[in-house]
NUDREN-713947 format. One record per residue (C-alpha): residue number from 1; residue in one letter; x, y, z. Coordinates in nm, 4 decimals. Example, Ala and Ser with C-alpha at 12.3 -4.5 7.8 and 13.67 -1.06 7.14 Angstrom:
<rs>
R   num   residu          u          v          w
R     1        a     1.2300    -0.4500     0.7800
R     2        s     1.3670    -0.1060     0.7140
</rs>
This chain:
<rs>
R   num   residu          u          v          w
R     1        x     0.0046     0.0342    -0.0187
R     2        x     0.1065     0.3947    -0.0611
R     3        x    -0.0491     0.5257     0.1779
R     4        x     0.0094     0.5076     0.5673
R     5        x    -0.2241     0.3875     0.8540
R     6        x    -0.2559     0.7297     1.0002
R     7        x    -0.3727     0.8457     0.6202
R     8        x    -0.6243     0.5696     0.5764
R     9        x    -0.7902     0.5849     0.9066
R    10        x    -0.8115     0.9613     0.8203
R    11        x    -0.9482     0.9241     0.4769
R    12        x    -1.2137     0.6704     0.6541
R    13        x    -1.3174     0.8790     0.9178
R    14        x    -1.3798     1.1724     0.6498
R    15        x    -1.6163     0.9328     0.4759
R    16        x    -1.7751     0.8384     0.8143
R    17        x    -1.8563     1.1873     0.8703
R    18        x    -1.9697     1.2840     0.5152
R    19        x    -2.2475     0.9473     0.5824
R    20        x    -2.3708     1.0691     0.9391
R    21        x    -2.3915     1.4302     0.8487
R    22        x    -2.4905     1.4356     0.5207
R    23        x    -2.2733     1.6554     0.3550
R    24        x    -2.0118     1.5321     0.0978
R    25        x    -1.6496     1.5851     0.0859
R    26        x    -1.3866     1.6642    -0.1971
R    27        x    -1.2371     1.3222    -0.3647
R    28        x    -1.0123     1.1513    -0.1473
R    29        x    -0.7608     1.1400    -0.4529
R    30        x    -0.7060     1.5108    -0.4570
R    31        x    -0.5410     1.5165    -0.1055
R    32        x    -0.3832     1.1560    -0.1734
R    33        x    -0.2886     1.1409    -0.5328
R    34        x    -0.0767     0.8080    -0.4744
R    35        x    -0.3259     0.5847    -0.3218
R    36        x    -0.4203     0.2952    -0.5017
R    37        x    -0.6973     0.0090    -0.4930
R    38        x    -0.5262    -0.1809    -0.2268
R    39        x    -0.5424     0.1621    -0.0011
R    40        x    -0.9002     0.2359    -0.0938
R    41        x    -1.0053    -0.0909     0.0245
R    42        x    -0.8537    -0.0729     0.3319
R    43        x    -1.0134     0.2586     0.3798
R    44        x    -1.3569     0.0590     0.2837
R    45        x    -1.2414    -0.2026     0.5605
R    46        x    -1.1898     0.0452     0.8685
R    47        x    -1.5470     0.1791     0.7953
R    48        x    -1.6988    -0.1840     0.7735
R    49        x    -1.5486    -0.2981     1.1049
R    50        x    -1.6355     0.0163     1.2607
R    51        x    -1.9923    -0.0374     1.1715
R    52        x    -2.0181    -0.3792     1.2448
R    53        x    -1.8608    -0.2719     1.5963
R    54        x    -2.1299    -0.0510     1.6190
R    55        x    -2.4071    -0.2735     1.5858
R    56        x    -2.4889    -0.2962     1.2150
R    57        x    -2.5584    -0.6224     1.0394
R    58        x    -2.3783    -0.7512     0.7228
R    59        x    -2.6598    -0.8795     0.5315
R    60        x    -2.4516    -0.9476     0.1923
R    61        x    -2.2401    -0.7748    -0.0693
R    62        x    -2.2802    -0.5495    -0.3622
R    63        x    -2.0820    -0.5237    -0.7233
R    64        x    -2.0209    -0.2292    -0.8696
R    65        x    -1.8401    -0.1385    -1.2287
R    66        x    -1.9677    -0.4575    -1.4090
R    67        x    -1.9887    -0.2263    -1.7544
R    68        x    -1.7289    -0.2321    -1.9651
R    69        x    -1.8027     0.1331    -2.0435
R    70        x    -1.7496     0.2362    -1.6877
R    71        x    -1.4689     0.0201    -1.6027
R    72        x    -1.2940     0.2154    -1.9018
R    73        x    -1.4138     0.5348    -1.7599
R    74        x    -1.2453     0.4827    -1.4303
R    75        x    -0.9546     0.2822    -1.5860
R    76        x    -1.0208    -0.0738    -1.4328
R    77        x    -1.0594    -0.4106    -1.5656
R    78        x    -1.2611    -0.5638    -1.3262
R    79        x    -1.5438    -0.4810    -1.0621
R    80        x    -1.5446    -0.3822    -0.7199
R    81        x    -1.7349    -0.4494    -0.4296
R    82        x    -1.8586    -0.2718    -0.1136
R    83        x    -2.0816    -0.4145     0.2016
R    84        x    -2.4479    -0.3941     0.2389
R    85        x    -2.5847    -0.3957     0.5924
R    86        x    -2.9128    -0.4905     0.6871
R    87        x    -3.0411    -0.1562     0.8052
R    88        x    -3.0161    -0.0260     0.4210
R    89        x    -3.2889    -0.2599     0.3025
R    90        x    -3.6598    -0.1728     0.1971
R    91        x    -3.9669    -0.3140     0.0571
R    92        x    -4.1030    -0.2982    -0.2212
R    93        x    -4.3096     0.0200    -0.2343
R    94        x    -4.2404     0.1241     0.1387
R    95        x    -4.1420     0.4589     0.1648
R    96        x    -3.7460     0.5358     0.1301
R    97        x    -3.6468     0.8656     0.3390
R    98        x    -3.4854     1.1087     0.1190
R    99        x    -3.2850     1.2316     0.4053
R   100        x    -3.0949     0.8985     0.4208
R   101        x    -2.9170     1.0097     0.1236
R   102        x    -2.7005     1.2937    -0.0305
R   103        x    -2.6931     1.2613    -0.4074
R   104        x    -2.9053     0.9375    -0.4962
R   105        x    -2.9134     0.7374    -0.8241
R   106        x    -3.1226     0.4249    -0.8767
R   107        x    -3.0110     0.1022    -1.0937
R   108        x    -3.2004    -0.2045    -1.1826
R   109        x    -3.0591    -0.5147    -1.0900
R   110        x    -3.0674    -0.8751    -1.0157
R   111        x    -3.0433    -0.9475    -0.6633
R   112        x    -2.9679    -1.3467    -0.5593
R   113        x    -2.9911    -1.5166    -0.2093
R   114        x    -2.7403    -1.7825    -0.1105
R   115        x    -2.8571    -2.1200     0.0431
R   116        x    -2.4983    -2.2020     0.0990
R   117        x    -2.1808    -2.0811     0.1947
R   118        x    -1.9199    -2.0235    -0.0886
R   119        x    -1.5725    -2.0420     0.0546
R   120        x    -1.3788    -2.2707    -0.1447
R   121        x    -1.0377    -2.1856    -0.2785
R   122        x    -1.1370    -2.2694    -0.6219
R   123        x    -1.4876    -2.1855    -0.6622
R   124        x    -1.6716    -2.2844    -1.0198
R   125        x    -1.9752    -2.0674    -1.1573
R   126        x    -2.1258    -2.4600    -1.1291
R   127        x    -2.0944    -2.4572    -0.7289
R   128        x    -2.2197    -2.0404    -0.7515
R   129        x    -2.5226    -2.1733    -0.9258
R   130        x    -2.5750    -2.4488    -0.6640
R   131        x    -2.5165    -2.2082    -0.4052
R   132        x    -2.7996    -1.9919    -0.5136
R   133        x    -3.1372    -2.0267    -0.3544
R   134        x    -3.3354    -1.7560    -0.5293
R   135        x    -3.3407    -1.4672    -0.7281
R   136        x    -3.5323    -1.1166    -0.6918
R   137        x    -3.5894    -0.7779    -0.8863
R   138        x    -3.3983    -0.5140    -0.7239
R   139        x    -3.3205    -0.1517    -0.7496
R   140        x    -2.9947    -0.0211    -0.5654
R   141        x    -2.9961     0.3203    -0.4439
R   142        x    -2.6631     0.4509    -0.5001
R   143        x    -2.4918     0.7399    -0.3568
R   144        x    -2.1548     0.9320    -0.2830
R   145        x    -2.0185     1.0823    -0.0373
R   146        x    -1.7972     1.2687    -0.2677
R   147        x    -1.8990     1.6237    -0.3588
R   148        x    -2.0539     1.6055    -0.7307
R   149        x    -2.0032     1.2507    -0.8237
R   150        x    -1.6436     1.3757    -0.9071
R   151        x    -1.5278     0.9599    -0.8228
R   152        x    -1.2281     0.8379    -0.9515
R   153        x    -1.1945     0.4044    -0.8883
R   154        x    -1.0174     0.4969    -0.5371
R   155        x    -1.3144     0.7392    -0.4360
R   156        x    -1.5890     0.4563    -0.5026
R   157        x    -1.4389     0.1731    -0.3571
R   158        x    -1.3105     0.3531    -0.0540
R   159        x    -1.6683     0.5126    -0.0222
R   160        x    -1.8474     0.1291     0.0278
R   161        x    -1.8292     0.1750    -0.3490
R   162        x    -2.0732     0.4454    -0.3718
R   163        x    -2.3494     0.2113    -0.1738
R   164        x    -2.6597     0.3845    -0.0361
R   165        x    -2.9848     0.1491     0.0054
R   166        x    -3.1636    -0.1101    -0.1829
R   167        x    -3.5138    -0.2423    -0.2386
R   168        x    -3.6233    -0.6072    -0.2715
R   169        x    -3.8672    -0.7310    -0.4761
R   170        x    -4.1148    -0.9563    -0.3033
R   171        x    -4.1507    -1.2403    -0.5813
R   172        x    -3.8729    -1.4874    -0.5266
R   173        x    -3.7856    -1.6951    -0.8434
R   174        x    -3.5526    -1.9814    -0.9006
R   175        x    -3.2345    -1.9579    -1.1150
R   176        x    -3.3808    -2.2305    -1.4024
R   177        x    -3.7386    -2.0103    -1.4639
R   178        x    -3.5812    -1.6953    -1.6084
R   179        x    -3.3137    -1.6291    -1.8786
R   180        x    -3.0181    -1.4430    -1.6245
R   181        x    -2.8288    -1.3236    -1.9849
R   182        x    -3.1007    -1.1704    -2.1788
R   183        x    -3.3786    -1.0632    -1.9586
R   184        x    -3.4757    -0.7090    -2.0439
R   185        x    -3.5026    -0.4454    -1.7678
R   186        x    -3.7122    -0.1305    -1.7920
R   187        x    -3.7026     0.1453    -1.5023
R   188        x    -4.0159     0.3585    -1.5459
R   189        x    -4.1292     0.7261    -1.3820
R   190        x    -4.4768     0.8407    -1.4116
R   191        x    -4.5714     0.5393    -1.6593
R   192        x    -4.2672     0.6584    -1.8998
R   193        x    -3.9529     0.4745    -1.9287
R   194        x    -3.6423     0.6095    -1.8080
R   195        x    -3.3796     0.3528    -1.8520
R   196        x    -3.3659     0.0122    -2.0251
R   197        x    -3.0932    -0.2486    -2.0525
R   198        x    -3.0699    -0.6593    -2.0282
R   199        x    -2.9109    -0.9100    -1.7995
R   200        x    -2.6154    -0.9003    -2.0455
R   201        x    -2.4857    -0.5661    -1.9749
R   202        x    -2.3625    -0.6897    -1.6062
R   203        x    -2.0355    -0.8820    -1.7186
R   204        x    -2.1932    -1.0729    -1.9824
R   205        x    -2.4237    -1.2626    -1.7352
R   206        x    -2.4880    -1.1728    -1.3698
R   207        x    -2.4083    -1.5001    -1.2677
R   208        x    -2.0281    -1.4246    -1.3802
R   209        x    -2.0404    -1.1111    -1.1564
R   210        x    -2.1118    -1.3245    -0.8648
R   211        x    -1.8318    -1.5850    -0.9112
R   212        x    -1.6437    -1.2757    -0.9424
R   213        x    -1.7308    -1.1667    -0.6026
R   214        x    -1.7406    -1.4926    -0.4602
R   215        x    -1.3726    -1.5859    -0.5169
R   216        x    -1.2703    -1.2136    -0.4355
R   217        x    -1.4304    -1.2641    -0.0853
R   218        x    -1.2626    -1.5613    -0.0451
R   219        x    -0.8924    -1.3856    -0.1085
R   220        x    -0.9944    -1.1206     0.1069
R   221        x    -1.0943    -1.3523     0.3910
R   222        x    -1.4970    -1.2480     0.4186
R   223        x    -1.6267    -1.5399     0.2123
R   224        x    -2.0000    -1.5298     0.1294
R   225        x    -2.2257    -1.7515     0.3597
R   226        x    -2.5450    -1.8491     0.3352
R   227        x    -2.8847    -1.6419     0.4012
R   228        x    -2.5917    -1.3878     0.2033
R   229        x    -2.7754    -1.1015    -0.0604
R   230        x    -2.5828    -1.0516    -0.3554
R   231        x    -2.6463    -0.7112    -0.5517
R   232        x    -2.4662    -0.8378    -0.9002
R   233        x    -2.4359    -0.4936    -1.0838
R   234        x    -2.6522    -0.2642    -1.2955
R   235        x    -2.8330    -0.4064    -1.6329
R   236        x    -2.8469    -0.0086    -1.7383
R   237        x    -2.7252     0.3025    -1.6883
R   238        x    -2.7521     0.5229    -1.3281
R   239        x    -3.0638     0.7330    -1.3093
R   240        x    -3.0835     1.0084    -1.0646
R   241        x    -3.4112     1.0256    -0.8882
R   242        x    -3.6307     1.3193    -0.6946
R   243        x    -3.7655     1.3405    -0.3765
R   244        x    -4.1375     1.2703    -0.3178
R   245        x    -4.1383     1.0362    -0.6771
R   246        x    -4.1831     0.6795    -0.7347
R   247        x    -3.9498     0.4981    -0.9647
R   248        x    -4.0953     0.1077    -1.0913
R   249        x    -3.8605    -0.1569    -1.2358
R   250        x    -3.9634    -0.4355    -1.4358
R   251        x    -3.7272    -0.7661    -1.5091
R   252        x    -3.8756    -1.0140    -1.7654
R   253        x    -3.8892    -1.3405    -1.5360
R   254        x    -3.8649    -1.1741    -1.2309
R   255        x    -4.1453    -0.9197    -1.2352
R   256        x    -4.1824    -0.5861    -1.0433
R   257        x    -4.0480    -0.3622    -0.7625
R   258        x    -4.1036     0.0326    -0.6508
R   259        x    -3.9160     0.2753    -0.5363
R   260        x    -4.0697     0.4999    -0.3168
R   261        x    -3.9122     0.8668    -0.1855
R   262        x    -3.9879     1.0603     0.0889
R   263        x    -4.0535     1.4404    -0.0107
R   264        x    -3.8384     1.5374     0.2945
</rs>
């Protein structure tokens, strides 16, 4: 790592402060130009440990930067990951307090729930498929503690992969009941489509993203376990949201889910 422990701790505290106050901070890389991916994950890990010690419950993981176009923009050739906590979850149609967010955007995803642990040294796609219990349609509400979304890959990883909240559909579907790669996705606002996409937009197949994550979690010492949720990555571009409005996501074979934002 290029950064000293004190710099990692300070950056983690700054992000945590932004999260708690709702006031974004300048890009971390402005003050830490030598920071690399390892440093960014170290900053994320400091806050993960802080929040778990404070009583937050780890519910799963999210995968970000699954689009080749976004990877090109950020200068990386693989996705990133962040932690999902139980208090980030909202049910279909449940009011989402806009006050919990700073500069929210949404994306449509497929969420997978594990029925088995994924802790093997050389995990295969077949093992990942066997471990998944079911899938649901999901809306990830991404957010950034970095002002104006002026993020580098270091900023987004350190900021828990720009995690915010998430809304889960209520219709569990077995893997063999829908086409993970070709399933179409649309997000509508006031009855009009504002985002479209398909399963293939996520690393060619959302299951490829799940395999990458499972292997990565073993490598970093936080293997996925039965009961964990995987938010597998965007099926289309990010959409800014407005308080007081409702957005509906539909994925072929998985049904619909709605994110209803408060006016606060």
